[in-house]
ROLO-647389 format. One line per 3 residues: number of its first residue (from 1); their letters; for each residue x negated, y negated, z of N, C-alpha, C, O. Coordinates in Angstrom, 1 decimal, padded with zeros to 4 digits, always signed. Layout:
NUM) A) X:Y:Z:X:Y:Z:X:Y:Z:X:Y:Z  ...
END
This chain:
1) MLT) -117.8:-102.0:+115.0:-118.8:-102.8:+115.7:-119.2:-104.0:+114.8:-119.7:-103.7:+113.7  -119.1:-105.2:+115.3:-119.6:-106.4:+114.5:-120.9:-106.9:+115.1:-121.0:-106.8:+116.4  -121.7:-107.5:+114.3:-123.0:-108.0:+114.8:-123.0:-109.5:+114.5:-122.6:-110.0:+113.4
4) FTA) -123.3:-110.3:+115.6:-123.3:-111.8:+115.5:-124.7:-112.3:+115.9:-125.5:-111.6:+116.4  -124.9:-113.6:+115.5:-126.1:-114.3:+115.8:-126.0:-115.2:+117.0:-124.9:-115.8:+117.2  -127.0:-115.2:+117.9:-127.0:-116.1:+119.0:-128.2:-117.1:+118.8:-129.3:-116.7:+118.7
7) VLH) -127.9:-118.4:+118.7:-128.9:-119.4:+118.6:-129.0:-120.1:+119.9:-127.9:-120.6:+120.4  -130.2:-120.2:+120.5:-130.3:-120.8:+121.9:-131.2:-122.0:+121.9:-132.2:-122.0:+121.1  -130.9:-122.9:+122.7:-131.8:-124.0:+123.0:-131.7:-124.3:+124.5:-130.6:-124.1:+125.1
10) KED) -132.7:-125.0:+125.1:-132.7:-125.3:+126.5:-132.2:-126.8:+126.7:-132.8:-127.7:+126.0  -131.3:-127.0:+127.6:-130.9:-128.4:+127.9:-131.0:-128.5:+129.4:-130.3:-127.8:+130.2  -131.9:-129.3:+129.9:-132.2:-129.4:+131.3:-132.5:-128.1:+131.9:-133.5:-127.4:+131.5
13) DLY) -131.7:-127.6:+132.9:-131.9:-126.4:+133.6:-131.1:-125.2:+133.0:-131.1:-124.1:+133.5  -130.4:-125.4:+131.9:-129.5:-124.4:+131.3:-130.0:-124.0:+129.9:-130.6:-124.8:+129.2  -129.7:-122.8:+129.5:-129.8:-122.4:+128.1:-128.4:-122.4:+127.5:-127.4:-121.9:+128.0
16) VAE) -128.3:-123.1:+126.3:-127.1:-123.1:+125.6:-127.2:-122.2:+124.4:-128.2:-122.2:+123.7  -126.2:-121.3:+124.3:-126.1:-120.3:+123.2:-124.9:-120.6:+122.3:-123.8:-120.8:+122.8  -125.2:-120.5:+121.0:-124.1:-120.7:+120.0:-124.1:-119.6:+119.1:-125.1:-119.1:+118.6
19) CPE) -122.9:-119.2:+118.7:-122.7:-118.2:+117.7:-122.2:-118.9:+116.4:-121.0:-119.3:+116.3  -123.1:-119.1:+115.4:-122.7:-119.8:+114.2:-121.6:-119.2:+113.3:-120.9:-119.9:+112.6  -121.5:-117.9:+113.4:-120.5:-117.2:+112.6:-119.1:-117.6:+112.9:-118.2:-117.7:+112.1
22) VGT) -118.8:-117.8:+114.2:-117.4:-118.1:+114.7:-117.3:-119.4:+115.4:-116.2:-119.9:+115.7  -118.5:-120.0:+115.8:-118.4:-121.3:+116.4:-118.3:-121.3:+117.9:-118.1:-122.4:+118.5  -118.5:-120.2:+118.6:-118.4:-120.1:+120.0:-119.7:-120.6:+120.6:-120.8:-120.5:+120.0
25) VSQ) -119.6:-121.2:+121.8:-120.7:-121.8:+122.5:-120.6:-121.4:+124.0:-119.5:-121.4:+124.5  -121.7:-121.1:+124.7:-121.7:-120.9:+126.1:-123.0:-121.3:+126.7:-123.9:-121.8:+125.9  -123.2:-121.1:+127.9:-124.5:-121.5:+128.6:-124.7:-120.6:+129.7:-123.9:-119.8:+130.2
28) GGT) -126.0:-120.6:+130.2:-126.4:-119.8:+131.4:-127.7:-120.3:+131.9:-128.4:-121.0:+131.3  -128.0:-119.9:+133.1:-129.3:-120.3:+133.8:-130.5:-119.5:+133.2:-131.6:-120.0:+133.4  -130.2:-118.4:+132.5:-131.3:-117.7:+131.9:-130.9:-117.4:+130.4:-129.7:-117.5:+130.1
31) VEE) -131.8:-116.9:+129.6:-131.4:-116.5:+128.2:-130.4:-115.4:+128.3:-129.4:-115.4:+127.5  -130.7:-114.4:+129.1:-129.8:-113.2:+129.2:-128.4:-113.6:+129.6:-127.4:-113.1:+129.1  -128.3:-114.5:+130.6:-127.0:-115.0:+131.1:-126.3:-115.8:+130.0:-125.1:-115.6:+129.8
34) AVS) -127.0:-116.6:+129.3:-126.4:-117.4:+128.2:-125.8:-116.5:+127.1:-124.7:-116.7:+126.6  -126.6:-115.5:+126.7:-126.2:-114.5:+125.7:-125.0:-113.7:+126.2:-124.0:-113.5:+125.5  -125.0:-113.3:+127.4:-123.9:-112.5:+128.0:-122.6:-113.4:+128.0:-121.6:-112.9:+127.7
37) NLK) -122.8:-114.6:+128.4:-121.6:-115.5:+128.5:-121.1:-115.8:+127.1:-119.9:-115.9:+126.8  -122.0:-115.9:+126.1:-121.6:-116.1:+124.7:-120.9:-114.9:+124.2:-119.9:-115.0:+123.4  -121.4:-113.7:+124.5:-120.7:-112.5:+124.1:-119.3:-112.5:+124.6:-118.3:-112.1:+123.9
40) EAT) -119.1:-112.8:+125.9:-117.8:-112.8:+126.5:-116.9:-113.8:+125.8:-115.7:-113.6:+125.5  -117.4:-115.0:+125.5:-116.6:-116.1:+124.9:-116.2:-115.7:+123.5:-115.1:-116.0:+123.0  -117.2:-115.0:+122.8:-116.9:-114.5:+121.4:-115.8:-113.4:+121.4:-115.0:-113.4:+120.5
43) ILY) -115.9:-112.5:+122.3:-114.9:-111.5:+122.4:-113.5:-112.1:+122.6:-112.5:-111.7:+122.0  -113.4:-113.1:+123.5:-112.1:-113.7:+123.8:-111.6:-114.5:+122.6:-110.4:-114.4:+122.3  -112.5:-115.1:+121.9:-112.2:-115.8:+120.6:-111.6:-114.8:+119.6:-110.6:-115.1:+119.0
46) LEE) -112.3:-113.7:+119.4:-111.9:-112.7:+118.4:-110.6:-112.1:+118.7:-109.9:-111.6:+117.8  -110.3:-112.0:+120.0:-109.0:-111.4:+120.4:-107.9:-112.4:+119.9:-106.8:-111.9:+119.5  -108.1:-113.6:+119.9:-107.1:-114.6:+119.4:-107.2:-114.8:+117.9:-106.2:-115.0:+117.2
49) FPQ) -108.4:-114.8:+117.3:-108.6:-115.1:+115.9:-109.5:-114.0:+115.3:-110.7:-114.1:+115.1  -108.9:-112.8:+115.0:-109.7:-111.7:+114.5:-110.4:-112.0:+113.2:-109.9:-112.7:+112.4  -111.6:-111.4:+113.1:-112.4:-111.5:+111.8:-111.8:-110.6:+110.8:-111.6:-109.4:+111.1
52) TEE) -111.6:-111.0:+109.6:-111.1:-110.2:+108.5:-112.3:-109.6:+107.7:-112.2:-108.6:+107.1  -113.5:-110.2:+107.8:-114.7:-109.8:+107.2:-115.9:-110.2:+108.0:-115.8:-111.2:+108.7  -117.0:-109.4:+107.9:-118.2:-109.8:+108.6:-118.9:-110.9:+107.9:-119.2:-110.7:+106.7
55) RRA) -119.2:-112.0:+108.5:-119.9:-113.1:+108.0:-121.3:-113.1:+108.7:-121.4:-113.1:+109.9  -122.3:-113.2:+107.9:-123.7:-113.3:+108.4:-124.2:-114.7:+108.3:-124.1:-115.3:+107.2  -124.8:-115.2:+109.3:-125.4:-116.5:+109.3:-126.7:-116.4:+108.5:-127.4:-115.4:+108.6
58) ILT) -127.1:-117.5:+107.9:-128.4:-117.6:+107.2:-129.3:-118.5:+108.1:-128.9:-119.7:+108.3  -130.3:-118.0:+108.6:-131.2:-118.8:+109.5:-132.5:-119.1:+108.7:-133.1:-118.2:+108.1  -132.9:-120.3:+108.8:-134.2:-120.8:+108.2:-134.7:-121.9:+109.1:-134.1:-122.3:+110.0
61) TFE) -135.9:-122.4:+108.7:-136.5:-123.5:+109.4:-136.8:-124.6:+108.4:-136.8:-124.3:+107.2  -137.0:-125.8:+108.8:-137.4:-126.9:+108.0:-138.2:-127.9:+108.8:-138.1:-127.9:+110.0  -139.0:-128.7:+108.1:-139.8:-129.7:+108.8:-139.4:-131.1:+108.5:-138.9:-131.4:+107.4
64) VSS) -139.6:-132.0:+109.5:-139.4:-133.4:+109.3:-140.6:-134.1:+109.9:-141.2:-133.6:+110.8  -141.0:-135.2:+109.3:-142.1:-136.0:+109.9:-141.7:-136.5:+111.2:-140.5:-136.9:+111.4  -142.6:-136.6:+112.1:-142.3:-137.2:+113.5:-142.0:-138.6:+113.4:-142.5:-139.4:+112.5
67) VAS) -141.1:-139.1:+114.2:-140.6:-140.4:+114.2:-141.2:-141.1:+115.5:-140.9:-140.6:+116.6  -141.9:-142.2:+115.4:-142.4:-142.9:+116.5:-141.3:-143.6:+117.3:-140.4:-144.2:+116.7  -141.3:-143.4:+118.6:-140.3:-144.1:+119.5:-140.7:-145.6:+119.7:-141.9:-145.9:+119.7
70) S) -139.7:-146.4:+119.7:-139.9:-147.9:+119.9:-139.9:-148.2:+121.3:-140.1:-149.4:+121.7
END
């Protein structure tokens, strides 16, 4: 069993989910649907390109000063 990371953000009416370890991306109308679709996309990807080792993403946050719109 391999464990992967799902990073999500909302675009209009959809949630976009990305797996940074392998680069797969999917979307869905809910968080659950987006993650489920990402899981399916990742399984299909791994069938074609098997992982030889488990890679873990490093997640952190950073700040930038706000930029005024012109």
